[in-house]
C-alpha positions in Angstrom: 10.7 -76.3 -119.6 7.3 -74.2 -119.6 4.6 -76.7 -119.8 3.6 -75.2 -123.1 7.3 -75.7 -124.4 6.9 -78.7 -123.3 3.6 -79.6 -124.8 4.9 -78.1 -127.8 8.0 -80.2 -127.7 5.9 -83.4 -127.6 3.9 -82.4 -130.7 7.2 -81.2 -133.0 8.0 -85.4 -132.4 5.1 -86.8 -133.0 5.2 -88.6 -136.1 1.7 -90.7 -137.7 2.1 -93.1 -140.1 0.6 -93.2 -143.1 -0.8 -96.3 -145.0 0.3 -96.7 -148.5 -3.1 -98.3 -149.6 -5.1 -94.7 -148.2 -3.5 -93.4 -151.9 -5.2 -95.8 -153.8 -9.0 -96.1 -155.1 -11.3 -97.6 -152.2 -14.7 -98.3 -151.7 -17.6 -100.2 -150.2 -18.2 -104.1 -151.2 -20.4 -102.7 -153.9 -18.7 -100.3 -155.8 -15.2 -98.5 -155.7 -15.1 -95.0 -157.0 -11.6 -94.2 -159.4 -10.7 -90.6 -159.1 -7.7 -89.2 -161.4 -4.5 -88.5 -160.2 -3.8 -91.5 -158.4 -1.2 -93.7 -157.6 -0.1 -96.8 -160.2 3.0 -98.1 -158.5 4.1 -98.3 -154.7 6.7 -95.2 -155.8 3.8 -92.7 -157.0 2.1 -93.6 -153.7 5.0 -93.0 -151.7 5.0 -89.6 -153.8 2.0 -88.9 -152.2 2.5 -89.7 -149.2 5.3 -87.1 -149.1 3.2 -84.3 -149.6 1.6 -85.1 -147.0 4.3 -84.7 -145.0 5.7 -82.1 -146.6 2.7 -80.1 -145.6 1.9 -81.5 -142.4 5.7 -82.3 -140.6 4.9 -85.4 -138.9 3.8 -88.1 -141.2 7.6 -89.7 -142.0 6.8 -93.3 -142.8 5.0 -95.6 -144.9 2.9 -98.6 -144.3 2.7 -101.2 -147.3 0.5 -103.9 -147.9 2.0 -107.3 -149.6 1.4 -108.1 -152.2 -0.4 -104.8 -152.8 3.4 -103.5 -152.6 4.9 -106.0 -154.3 8.4 -104.6 -156.9 10.8 -106.2 -157.7 13.6 -104.4 -155.3 12.4 -103.6 -151.8 16.0 -101.9 -151.2 15.5 -99.3 -154.2 12.0 -98.8 -153.0 13.1 -97.9 -150.1 15.5 -95.7 -151.6 13.5 -93.8 -153.4 11.1 -93.1 -149.9 14.6 -91.9 -148.5 15.0 -89.6 -151.6 11.6 -87.8 -150.5 12.2 -87.8 -147.6 10.1 -91.2 -145.9 10.9 -94.1 -144.2 9.5 -97.6 -144.8 7.1 -97.9 -141.7 5.0 -101.5 -141.1 4.7 -104.1 -143.4 1.7 -105.7 -144.0 1.0 -109.3 -144.7 -2.0 -109.9 -146.8 -3.3 -113.6 -145.9 -7.1 -113.5 -147.0 -7.1 -112.4 -150.7 -6.1 -115.3 -152.3 -8.9 -118.0 -153.0 -6.7 -120.8 -151.4 -7.8 -119.0 -148.0 -11.5 -119.6 -148.2 -11.6 -121.8 -145.1 -8.2 -119.4 -143.4 -4.6 -119.6 -143.3 -2.3 -120.2 -141.2 -5.7 -121.6 -139.4 -6.5 -123.8 -142.0 -7.2 -127.4 -141.3 -5.3 -128.4 -144.2 -1.5 -127.9 -144.0 -0.4 -127.2 -147.2 -2.6 -124.0 -147.0 -0.9 -123.3 -143.6 2.5 -123.6 -145.0 1.1 -121.0 -148.0 0.3 -118.4 -145.6 3.4 -118.9 -143.5 5.3 -118.6 -146.6 3.9 -115.3 -147.3 4.6 -114.0 -143.3 8.3 -115.1 -144.0 8.7 -113.6 -147.5 7.3 -110.7 -145.3 9.7 -110.1 -143.0 12.2 -110.8 -146.2 11.2 -107.2 -147.3 11.4 -105.9 -143.9 15.1 -106.6 -143.4 15.5 -105.3 -147.1 13.5 -101.8 -146.5 14.7 -101.0 -143.1 11.2 -101.7 -141.0 10.9 -102.3 -137.9 7.2 -104.1 -137.6 5.5 -106.7 -138.9 1.5 -106.5 -138.5 -0.3 -109.1 -139.0 -4.3 -109.3 -139.3 -5.9 -112.4 -139.9 -9.4 -112.8 -141.9 -9.2 -116.5 -140.3 -12.3 -117.7 -138.2 -15.6 -120.2 -138.8 -19.1 -119.0 -140.5 -21.3 -121.8 -138.4 -20.9 -123.9 -135.3 -19.2 -127.6 -136.0 -17.5 -126.2 -139.1 -13.8 -126.8 -137.4 -12.7 -127.4 -134.2 -11.7 -123.9 -132.2 -9.5 -125.1 -130.5 -7.3 -126.6 -133.0 -7.6 -123.4 -134.7 -5.8 -121.2 -132.0 -3.1 -124.2 -131.7 -2.4 -123.7 -135.9 -2.6 -120.1 -135.5 0.1 -120.3 -132.2 2.7 -122.5 -134.1 2.9 -120.2 -136.7 3.3 -117.1 -135.0 6.0 -118.9 -132.9 7.6 -119.2 -136.3 7.2 -116.1 -137.5 8.4 -114.6 -134.3 11.8 -117.2 -134.7 12.7 -115.6 -137.7 12.4 -111.6 -136.8 16.0 -109.9 -135.9 16.6 -108.2 -133.0 15.3 -105.4 -133.3 11.8 -106.3 -135.1 8.5 -106.5 -133.5 5.4 -108.4 -134.5 2.5 -106.2 -134.0 -0.9 -108.6 -133.8 -4.2 -106.9 -134.5 -7.5 -108.0 -133.6 -11.0 -108.1 -134.9 -14.7 -108.5 -133.3 -15.7 -110.1 -136.9 -15.5 -110.3 -140.6 -15.1 -112.2 -142.6 -15.7 -114.5 -140.0 -19.3 -114.6 -138.6 -19.5 -116.8 -135.9 -16.1 -117.9 -134.8 -12.9 -115.3 -135.1 -9.4 -116.6 -134.7 -8.5 -113.7 -133.5 -10.9 -111.7 -132.1 -10.3 -109.7 -129.3 -7.2 -108.0 -127.5 -7.5 -110.0 -125.0 -6.7 -113.2 -127.4 -4.3 -110.8 -129.5 -2.4 -110.5 -126.5 -2.8 -113.7 -124.9 -0.7 -115.1 -127.9 1.8 -112.0 -127.5 2.6 -112.9 -123.6 3.5 -116.5 -124.8 5.7 -115.5 -127.7 7.8 -112.2 -125.8 8.8 -108.6 -126.2 9.1 -108.0 -129.8 4.8 -109.4 -129.8 2.8 -106.4 -128.9 -0.8 -105.5 -129.2 -2.1 -103.8 -132.0 -5.3 -101.6 -131.5 -7.5 -100.4 -134.1 -10.1 -98.0 -133.6 -12.6 -99.6 -135.8 -12.6 -103.2 -134.2 -14.9 -103.3 -131.5 -18.5 -103.8 -130.2 -20.4 -101.0 -129.9 -20.3 -99.2 -126.2 -16.5 -101.0 -125.6 -14.1 -98.5 -123.9 -11.7 -98.7 -126.1 -9.3 -95.7 -123.9 -9.1 -99.2 -120.9 -7.7 -101.6 -123.4 -5.0 -98.7 -124.2 -4.5 -98.7 -120.6 -3.9 -102.0 -120.0 -2.1 -102.7 -122.4 0.4 -99.6 -121.8 0.8 -101.2 -118.3 1.6 -104.6 -119.5 4.2 -102.8 -122.3 2.0 -104.7 -125.0 0.8 -101.7 -127.1 2.7 -101.7 -130.4 0.4 -99.6 -132.0 -3.0 -98.0 -133.3 -4.4 -97.8 -136.6 -7.0 -94.8 -136.5 -10.0 -94.8 -138.0 -13.3 -93.8 -137.3 -16.6 -96.2 -137.3 -20.3 -95.8 -137.0 -21.3 -99.2 -137.5 -18.9 -101.9 -137.8 -15.4 -101.5 -139.1 -15.7 -98.1 -141.4 -12.4 -97.5 -141.4 -13.7 -93.5 -142.2 -11.0 -90.7 -141.4 -10.0 -90.8 -137.8 -11.7 -88.3 -135.5 -14.3 -88.3 -137.7 -17.5 -89.9 -135.7 -16.4 -89.2 -132.3 -13.9 -86.5 -131.9 -13.7 -87.3 -128.2 -13.3 -90.8 -128.2 -10.2 -90.3 -130.0 -9.0 -87.8 -126.8 -9.5 -90.2 -124.2 -7.4 -92.3 -126.2 -5.0 -90.1 -126.5 -5.3 -89.2 -122.9 -4.6 -92.6 -121.9 -1.5 -92.8 -124.1 0.0 -89.4 -122.6 -0.4 -90.8 -119.1 0.9 -93.9 -119.5 4.1 -92.7 -121.4 2.9 -94.4 -125.1 4.2 -90.7 -126.7 7.2 -92.6 -127.1 9.0 -94.5 -130.7 8.0 -97.9 -128.9 4.2 -96.5 -129.8 3.0 -97.3 -133.7 0.8 -93.6 -134.6 -0.7 -95.6 -137.7 -3.6 -94.6 -140.4 -5.5 -97.6 -141.1 -8.3 -96.1 -143.7 -10.4 -96.1 -146.6 -11.1 -92.3 -148.6 -13.9 -94.0 -150.6 -16.0 -90.6 -151.6 -13.4 -88.1 -150.3 -9.8 -87.0 -152.1 -7.1 -89.2 -151.4 -4.2 -86.7 -150.1 -6.8 -84.7 -148.2 -8.6 -86.8 -146.1 -5.3 -88.5 -145.2 -3.5 -84.8 -144.2 -6.8 -84.0 -142.5 -6.3 -87.1 -140.5 -3.5 -86.3 -139.3 -4.3 -83.1 -137.5 -7.2 -84.9 -135.8 -4.5 -86.9 -134.4 -2.0 -83.9 -133.7 -5.3 -81.9 -132.0 -6.4 -85.0 -130.2 -3.2 -85.4 -128.8 -2.7 -81.4 -128.0 -5.6 -81.6 -126.0 -4.5 -84.4 -124.3 -1.1 -83.1 -123.2 -2.9 -79.7 -122.4 -4.9 -81.7 -119.4 -3.7 -80.2 -116.4 -2.7 -84.3 -114.2 -2.0 -82.1 -111.2 -5.3 -80.8 -110.8 -7.0 -84.1 -111.9 -4.9 -86.3 -109.5 -5.9 -84.3 -106.8 -9.7 -84.5 -107.3 -9.3 -87.8 -107.9 -8.1 -88.6 -104.9 -10.8 -86.5 -102.8 -13.7 -88.2 -104.5 -14.8 -85.3 -106.6 -16.4 -86.3 -109.5 -17.7 -83.3 -111.1 -14.2 -81.2 -110.8 -12.7 -84.4 -112.1 -14.7 -84.7 -115.0 -14.3 -80.9 -115.6 -9.8 -81.1 -115.6 -10.7 -83.3 -118.6 -13.9 -81.5 -120.5 -11.5 -78.4 -119.6 -8.9 -79.6 -122.2 -10.7 -81.4 -124.6 -13.0 -77.9 -125.4 -9.4 -76.1 -125.4 -9.5 -74.8 -129.4 -5.8 -75.9 -130.1 -5.8 -75.0 -133.6 -3.3 -72.2 -133.0 -1.4 -73.6 -131.0 -0.6 -76.4 -133.8 -0.6 -73.6 -136.0 2.7 -72.1 -133.8 4.2 -75.1 -134.0 4.2 -75.8 -137.3 5.5 -72.3 -138.1 8.7 -73.0 -135.8 9.5 -76.1 -138.9 8.9 -73.6 -141.1 5.4 -75.4 -141.9 2.2 -73.1 -143.3 0.2 -73.2 -140.2 -2.8 -74.5 -142.1 -1.7 -77.9 -144.3 -4.8 -78.2 -145.9 -4.5 -74.7 -147.3 -1.0 -74.9 -148.5 -1.4 -78.3 -150.7 -4.5 -76.8 -152.0 -2.0 -74.1 -153.4 0.4 -76.8 -154.6 -0.8 -77.5 -157.3 0.1 -80.9 -156.6 -4.0 -82.2 -157.2 -3.8 -80.8 -160.7 -0.6 -82.5 -161.9 -1.0 -85.5 -160.9 -4.7 -85.8 -163.2 -2.7 -84.4 -165.9 0.7 -87.1 -165.7 -0.8 -90.2 -164.5 -2.5 -91.3 -167.4 -2.9 -94.4 -168.1 -1.4 -97.6 -166.5 -3.9 -99.4 -163.9 -4.6 -97.2 -160.9 -4.0 -98.6 -157.1 -6.9 -100.0 -155.5 -8.8 -103.1 -155.0 -12.3 -104.5 -156.2 -15.5 -104.8 -154.9 
């Protein structure tokens, strides 16, 4: 197989999971902006996700968020997804939107609150069983705002106890993906603030526990690709939550703020053998002022473009330059790949799959936005309140 054919094959097989919540109304803590045609039910979110997959050919799974996507029959919801050419992706737990979690969830000082949170996590595994989902994604808002508010070490003990209980509940083919976040809403000490803390807990739990890298969850200047390379080397990279940040956890479209960073991350993924089903490429974004479906299509395309450029790096030439200490040549090899216009290549890949080479234009022509705006009248639009 030629190098060109190898690159095209890798791009054809790449799958990017879209988040159900990105199809709903979102905003800032000051205001949520409603748009016409926004889904009112989990089923309508899946209908929109099917359009993203229809035009990109690269988004075959949808992550759910519980309780935002609660339904009476999860097997029926999974069947609804399959009927539209989709699968249910990660099940995301929510232990941060209940008044009981003011001082934490699984790390809360009161046993009754910890039990409530653990019961929710176990219920999420039940949903995994019903939908065929492989991954349970855990992000905890737990932490403290003031020195002395709680015992830092005891909170880690409580966290470890809860994670161990959930890990024990997982099936043989199921995984736990532990996410970390530098700060917010806990401002003094966040209980899972960095990849090292997440990795330490996963290492103790076992091989079914992996770390999730959210690209918006780091301090300014953090070398995210180093984290990715290290976790891949250790076999503990479970997946990504792709988004962009200018300041903090902005959840903007992936590749919007720093496309070069996304390329550097994807190069380490390619270099470390991460273009496999073992690594879940997920979006985690809030489209506050832009249209939902076009924003998600553009995000999928941005990941594809960064991946294509990473695949085009001349690794033999790069290795030669690195071995001889030729700093400028090594950097030049990377920059040559990054500066390559891969849009014609990706258009060719799509057309060979029977798709339009321009997914954005194809979606605009489909009339789906007009159709949903006319049909989705009444009911409660999906979203979250500010």
